[in-house]
C-alpha positions as a Python dict, from the first residue, in 0.01 Angstrom:
ca = {
    (1, 'M'): (0, 0, 0),
    (2, 'S'): (337, 121, 124),
    (3, 'G'): (662, -71, 89),
    (4, 'R'): (695, -131, 464),
    (5, 'E'): (364, -306, 465),
    (6, 'L'): (486, -553, 197),
    (7, 'F'): (801, -676, 387),
    (8, 'R'): (865, -771, 741),
    (9, 'A'): (1052, -521, 956),
    (10, 'Q'): (1334, -766, 1025),
    (11, 'A'): (1395, -816, 652),
    (12, 'L'): (1410, -445, 588),
    (13, 'E'): (1666, -399, 867),
    (14, 'E'): (1893, -669, 726),
    (15, 'H'): (1870, -515, 382),
    (16, 'A'): (1969, -170, 512),
    (17, 'R'): (2260, -316, 714),
    (18, 'A'): (2406, -486, 400),
    (19, 'Y'): (2458, -151, 229),
    (20, 'E'): (2646, -17, 530),
    (21, 'Q'): (2917, -295, 520),
    (22, 'E'): (3200, -316, 260),
    (23, 'G'): (3192, -640, 56),
    (24, 'A'): (3497, -876, 9),
    (25, 'P'): (3611, -980, -346),
    (26, 'L'): (3511, -1323, -468),
    (27, 'R'): (3801, -1572, -467),
    (28, 'L'): (3724, -1774, -781),
    (29, 'R'): (4096, -1853, -884),
    (30, 'P'): (4221, -2201, -778),
    (31, 'R'): (4544, -2213, -580),
    (32, 'W'): (4729, -2423, -846),
    (33, 'T'): (4718, -2132, -1092),
    (34, 'D'): (4986, -1950, -890),
    (35, 'A'): (5230, -2237, -934),
    (36, 'A'): (5136, -2273, -1302),
    (37, 'Y'): (5205, -1902, -1361),
    (38, 'W'): (5562, -1926, -1228),
    (39, 'L'): (5617, -2250, -1418),
    (40, 'V'): (5511, -2094, -1749),
    (41, 'L'): (5724, -1787, -1677),
    (42, 'A'): (6030, -2005, -1608),
    (43, 'A'): (5970, -2205, -1926),
    (44, 'A'): (5944, -1887, -2133),
    (45, 'V'): (6268, -1747, -1991),
    (46, 'T'): (6447, -2079, -2048),
    (47, 'S'): (6321, -2094, -2407),
    (48, 'L'): (6442, -1740, -2478),
    (49, 'L'): (6785, -1820, -2336),
    (50, 'F'): (6802, -2141, -2540),
    (51, 'V'): (6710, -1962, -2864),
    (52, 'A'): (6963, -1686, -2794),
    (53, 'L'): (7256, -1906, -2689),
    (54, 'A'): (7209, -2250, -2852),
    (55, 'R'): (7408, -2340, -3164),
    (56, 'L'): (7294, -2588, -3428),
    (57, 'P'): (7522, -2777, -3669),
    (58, 'R'): (7509, -2671, -4035),
    (59, 'Y'): (7534, -2932, -4310),
    (60, 'A'): (7607, -2946, -4683),
    (61, 'E'): (7402, -3224, -4843),
    (62, 'G'): (7402, -3367, -5195),
    (63, 'P'): (7394, -3682, -5409),
    (64, 'A'): (7688, -3921, -5389),
    (65, 'M'): (7822, -4228, -5567),
    (66, 'V'): (8058, -4507, -5465),
    (67, 'R'): (8341, -4574, -5709),
    (68, 'V'): (8571, -4872, -5662),
    (69, 'L'): (8933, -4778, -5730),
    (70, 'G'): (9151, -5035, -5902),
    (71, 'L'): (8882, -5122, -6157),
    (72, 'E'): (8950, -5106, -6531),
    (73, 'E'): (8654, -5022, -6749),
    (74, 'V'): (8647, -5211, -7079),
    (75, 'T'): (8463, -4991, -7329),
    (76, 'A'): (8330, -5034, -7680),
    (77, 'P'): (8588, -4899, -7931),
    (78, 'F'): (8321, -4835, -8194),
    (79, 'A'): (7947, -4857, -8250),
    (80, 'A'): (7853, -5223, -8247),
    (81, 'T'): (7600, -5485, -8140),
    (82, 'V'): (7687, -5745, -7878),
    (83, 'A'): (7691, -6098, -8017),
    (84, 'S'): (7790, -6281, -7698),
    (85, 'V'): (7932, -6223, -7350),
    (86, 'E'): (8210, -6474, -7284),
    (87, 'V'): (8264, -6416, -6909),
    (88, 'A'): (8062, -6380, -6588),
    (89, 'A'): (8099, -6153, -6283),
    (90, 'G'): (8361, -6280, -6041),
    (91, 'E'): (8540, -6495, -6298),
    (92, 'E'): (8919, -6479, -6320),
    (93, 'V'): (9058, -6426, -6670),
    (94, 'E'): (9404, -6440, -6824),
    (95, 'A'): (9559, -6192, -7065),
    (96, 'G'): (9407, -6229, -7412),
    (97, 'R'): (9090, -6401, -7290),
    (98, 'P'): (8784, -6302, -7500),
    (99, 'L'): (8540, -6098, -7294),
    (100, 'V'): (8273, -5975, -7536),
    (101, 'R'): (8219, -6056, -7904),
    (102, 'F'): (8046, -5817, -8143),
    (103, 'Y'): (7848, -5906, -8450),
    (104, 'A'): (8095, -5938, -8738),
    (105, 'A'): (7907, -6081, -9036),
    (106, 'A'): (8055, -5822, -9276),
    (107, 'E'): (8410, -5873, -9143),
    (108, 'E'): (8379, -6252, -9170),
    (109, 'A'): (8259, -6221, -9531),
    (110, 'D'): (8548, -5983, -9613),
    (111, 'L'): (8801, -6225, -9462),
    (112, 'A'): (8659, -6521, -9654),
    (113, 'R'): (8673, -6323, -9978),
    (114, 'A'): (9029, -6205, -9907),
    (115, 'R'): (9142, -6560, -9837),
    (116, 'R'): (8998, -6687, -10165),
    (117, 'E'): (9165, -6404, -10352),
    (118, 'A'): (9495, -6479, -10183),
    (119, 'E'): (9468, -6847, -10279),
    (120, 'V'): (9401, -6757, -10641),
    (121, 'R'): (9700, -6519, -10649),
    (122, 'L'): (9919, -6783, -10484),
    (123, 'V'): (9831, -7042, -10750),
    (124, 'A'): (9904, -6789, -11026),
    (125, 'W'): (10243, -6704, -10875),
    (126, 'L'): (10338, -7070, -10820),
    (127, 'S'): (10265, -7143, -11186),
    (128, 'D'): (10522, -6880, -11288),
    (129, 'P'): (10748, -6771, -10997),
    (130, 'D'): (10941, -6538, -11227),
    (131, 'D'): (10632, -6330, -11309),
    (132, 'A'): (10681, -5999, -11129),
    (133, 'A'): (10318, -5895, -11182),
    (134, 'A'): (10193, -6220, -11024),
    (135, 'R'): (10429, -6167, -10728),
    (136, 'A'): (10300, -5813, -10672),
    (137, 'A'): (9937, -5927, -10699),
    (138, 'L'): (10004, -6202, -10444),
    (139, 'A'): (10163, -5956, -10201),
    (140, 'E'): (9865, -5723, -10235),
    (141, 'A'): (9620, -6011, -10179),
    (142, 'L'): (9808, -6129, -9870),
    (143, 'S'): (9810, -5776, -9729),
    (144, 'A'): (9432, -5748, -9783),
    (145, 'R'): (9382, -6086, -9615),
    (146, 'D'): (9581, -5977, -9309),
    (147, 'A'): (9389, -5649, -9287),
    (148, 'A'): (9059, -5839, -9302),
    (149, 'A'): (9181, -6073, -9025),
    (150, 'R'): (9273, -5775, -8806),
    (151, 'A'): (8934, -5618, -8867),
    (152, 'L'): (8765, -5940, -8760),
    (153, 'E'): (8986, -5965, -8452),
    (154, 'A'): (8888, -5610, -8356),
    (155, 'R'): (8530, -5734, -8317),
    (156, 'V'): (8637, -5914, -7999),
    (157, 'A'): (8710, -5736, -7668),
    (158, 'R'): (8988, -5918, -7481),
    (159, 'A'): (9150, -5889, -7139),
    (160, 'S'): (9477, -5696, -7153),
    (161, 'A'): (9616, -5858, -6834),
    (162, 'P'): (9517, -6114, -6569),
    (163, 'A'): (9221, -5981, -6369),
    (164, 'T'): (8889, -6061, -6206),
    (165, 'V'): (8567, -5970, -6381),
    (166, 'G'): (8363, -5713, -6190),
    (167, 'D'): (8028, -5588, -6315),
    (168, 'V'): (7908, -5704, -6658),
    (169, 'R'): (7695, -5425, -6805),
    (170, 'V'): (7600, -5557, -7148),
    (171, 'R'): (7390, -5843, -7284),
    (172, 'P'): (7366, -6019, -7620),
    (173, 'G'): (7179, -5818, -7879),
    (174, 'Q'): (7248, -5482, -7710),
    (175, 'S'): (7346, -5194, -7938),
    (176, 'L'): (7639, -4985, -7819),
    (177, 'L'): (7784, -4645, -7892),
    (178, 'P'): (8158, -4574, -7890),
    (179, 'G'): (8287, -4542, -7533),
    (180, 'E'): (8007, -4730, -7359),
    (181, 'T'): (8122, -4958, -7078),
    (182, 'L'): (8111, -5333, -7145),
    (183, 'L'): (8235, -5458, -6807),
    (184, 'T'): (8489, -5386, -6536),
    (185, 'L'): (8806, -5574, -6445),
    (186, 'A'): (8968, -5569, -6102),
    (187, 'R'): (9345, -5596, -6075),
    (188, 'G'): (9482, -5649, -5727),
    (189, 'E'): (9303, -5506, -5423),
    (190, 'A'): (9015, -5271, -5501),
    (191, 'R'): (8932, -4982, -5265),
    (192, 'P'): (8599, -4799, -5250),
    (193, 'E'): (8595, -4421, -5282),
    (194, 'L'): (8306, -4182, -5232),
    (195, 'L'): (8229, -3905, -5480),
    (196, 'A'): (7991, -3646, -5335),
    (197, 'F'): (7840, -3359, -5533),
    (198, 'L'): (7763, -3092, -5274),
    (199, 'P'): (7598, -2753, -5340),
    (200, 'G'): (7843, -2508, -5493),
    (201, 'H'): (7762, -2227, -5250),
    (202, 'H'): (7915, -2435, -4969),
    (203, 'R'): (8257, -2449, -5143),
    (204, 'P'): (8428, -2191, -4910),
    (205, 'A'): (8334, -2395, -4602),
    (206, 'L'): (8445, -2734, -4739),
    (207, 'A'): (8796, -2858, -4665),
    (208, 'P'): (8989, -3185, -4641),
    (209, 'G'): (8941, -3358, -4308),
    (210, 'L'): (8572, -3279, -4264),
    (211, 'E'): (8351, -3573, -4178),
    (212, 'L'): (8088, -3705, -4418),
    (213, 'R'): (7789, -3926, -4351),
    (214, 'L'): (7655, -4146, -4632),
    (215, 'E'): (7313, -4308, -4663),
    (216, 'L'): (7291, -4540, -4964),
    (217, 'E'): (6969, -4600, -5155),
    (218, 'G'): (6809, -4923, -5043),
    (219, 'W'): (6984, -4908, -4705),
    (220, 'P'): (6778, -4661, -4497),
    (221, 'R'): (6936, -4541, -4174),
    (222, 'A'): (7246, -4754, -4236),
    (223, 'Y'): (7480, -4456, -4216),
    (224, 'Q'): (7841, -4496, -4333),
    (225, 'D'): (8118, -4264, -4215),
    (226, 'A'): (8373, -4105, -4446),
    (227, 'R'): (8632, -3827, -4436),
    (228, 'I'): (8693, -3571, -4709),
    (229, 'E'): (9028, -3611, -4885),
    (230, 'T'): (9004, -3355, -5166),
    (231, 'V'): (8767, -3074, -5262),
    (232, 'G'): (8737, -2957, -5621),
    (233, 'E'): (8854, -2604, -5693),
    (234, 'E'): (8589, -2544, -5959),
    (235, 'I'): (8212, -2529, -5926),
    (236, 'L'): (8055, -2748, -6194),
    (237, 'G'): (7724, -2746, -6372),
    (238, 'P'): (7511, -3063, -6377),
    (239, 'A'): (7615, -3157, -6733),
    (240, 'E'): (7988, -3125, -6658),
    (241, 'A'): (7949, -3325, -6336),
    (242, 'R'): (7777, -3607, -6526),
    (243, 'R'): (8055, -3603, -6784),
    (244, 'L'): (8308, -3675, -6510),
    (245, 'L'): (8115, -3992, -6421),
    (246, 'G'): (8115, -4115, -6778),
    (247, 'P'): (7830, -4215, -7010),
    (248, 'S'): (7745, -4532, -6819),
    (249, 'L'): (7693, -4370, -6477),
    (250, 'G'): (7638, -4002, -6554),
    (251, 'D'): (7258, -4032, -6550),
    (252, 'A'): (7248, -4223, -6221),
    (253, 'L'): (7257, -3907, -6006),
    (254, 'D'): (6988, -3641, -5981),
    (255, 'L'): (7192, -3322, -6007),
    (256, 'A'): (7032, -2979, -5998),
    (257, 'G'): (7222, -2654, -5990),
    (258, 'P'): (7595, -2583, -5943),
    (259, 'V'): (7789, -2844, -5745),
    (260, 'V'): (8142, -2901, -5619),
    (261, 'L'): (8303, -3245, -5641),
    (262, 'V'): (8426, -3387, -5311),
    (263, 'R'): (8629, -3709, -5286),
    (264, 'A'): (8616, -3891, -4954),
    (265, 'R'): (8763, -4208, -4806),
    (266, 'L'): (8509, -4444, -4651),
    (267, 'A'): (8587, -4547, -4296),
    (268, 'C'): (8529, -4918, -4374),
    (269, 'A'): (8610, -5114, -4688),
    (270, 'S'): (8269, -5282, -4666),
    (271, 'L'): (7912, -5168, -4616),
    (272, 'R'): (7800, -5216, -4255),
    (273, 'A'): (7428, -5275, -4211),
    (274, 'K'): (7201, -5497, -4001),
    (275, 'G'): (7499, -5631, -3811),
    (276, 'R'): (7663, -5765, -4126),
    (277, 'A'): (7928, -5656, -4375),
    (278, 'F'): (7849, -5628, -4747),
    (279, 'A'): (8080, -5546, -5036),
    (280, 'Y'): (8059, -5205, -5202),
    (281, 'H'): (7986, -5213, -5573),
    (282, 'D'): (8090, -4955, -5827),
    (283, 'G'): (7806, -4716, -5903),
    (284, 'M'): (7607, -4742, -5577),
    (285, 'V'): (7430, -4410, -5515),
    (286, 'G'): (7296, -4231, -5209),
    (287, 'R'): (7300, -3903, -5019),
    (288, 'A'): (7599, -3755, -4839),
    (289, 'E'): (7610, -3474, -4587),
    (290, 'A'): (7914, -3291, -4453),
    (291, 'R'): (7908, -3116, -4119),
    (292, 'L'): (8040, -2763, -4176),
    (293, 'D'): (8012, -2557, -3856),
    (294, 'R'): (7767, -2450, -3587),
    (295, 'E'): (7526, -2157, -3618),
    (296, 'R'): (7320, -1983, -3351),
    (297, 'L'): (6959, -2099, -3340),
    (298, 'L'): (6843, -1737, -3329),
    (299, 'V'): (7022, -1666, -3659),
    (300, 'T'): (6865, -1976, -3810),
    (301, 'L'): (6518, -1857, -3711),
    (302, 'V'): (6585, -1495, -3812),
    (303, 'P'): (6839, -1498, -4100),
    (304, 'A'): (6843, -1118, -4115),
    (305, 'L'): (7041, -1114, -3789),
    (306, 'A'): (7337, -1273, -3966),
    (307, 'S'): (7374, -976, -4203),
    (308, 'L'): (7344, -735, -3912),
    (309, 'G'): (7622, -915, -3730),
    (310, 'R'): (7850, -902, -4035),
    (311, 'G'): (7778, -534, -4073),
    (312, 'K'): (7902, -462, -3720),
    (313, 'E'): (8225, -652, -3781),
    (314, 'R'): (8322, -427, -4072),
    (315, 'P'): (8567, -146, -3985),
}
């Protein structure tokens, strides 16, 4: 059976006519894709221009501590154990007022023994005032008694001048090493100062007058403004930086690597947070950041471009 016998003549004619005509392409793309294409192209060009021309601020960030100027630190003159604390924070004291007493059982026993010896020597001298040996023994006994009294008096830390007690950092029964802080005394008006330990490699860019922003621990997002007053000339190691803070506060900061000490004046004499003002306390810690300059975003994303730019500037 031939092919023409299988299909109708009209169907075969239509099939032959289809091969003689050129077909049109299928339009499967929606019209909105044209607008989307130009939108994406514009966004890409804008992004490239932004990356090439935009500048971002560069910051130096590091740990910081608030120190209150005008405070006198009363320290332990020798190794001792605290017997009693005679004052409280905020209390006003006069010159000579006992602040902290140390255990002095040995000194009290020495003084009692020296007094008894002095009494015995006094009786011996009074029985024979012309006895030169008795007079010399009495003088020696009186000198020993006075020395024992001074040694006992040294076991008491006293205020050297009228002041107000700040922070009390010891408690009864606490063992102390020489130089440890007992408490602080405020004379006159105290002013807070900020000590910031910024990375040492930023030292060339740091200068007086730069702005600092401080965020204290326990006060998130309560940023305090400050302005740099002095910048240390030397770059310090962590141990040397802690030594500057003293034994009582040196371990309060987490220092890693070389740092430079920056002193800054806080914009306000009180801590501003939650719509209220709070007093600064000596030893409060946080993070400080100083705004240095502005750097191109392209250099930030591709640091190698910075060295290429410096290379072109060289003669």
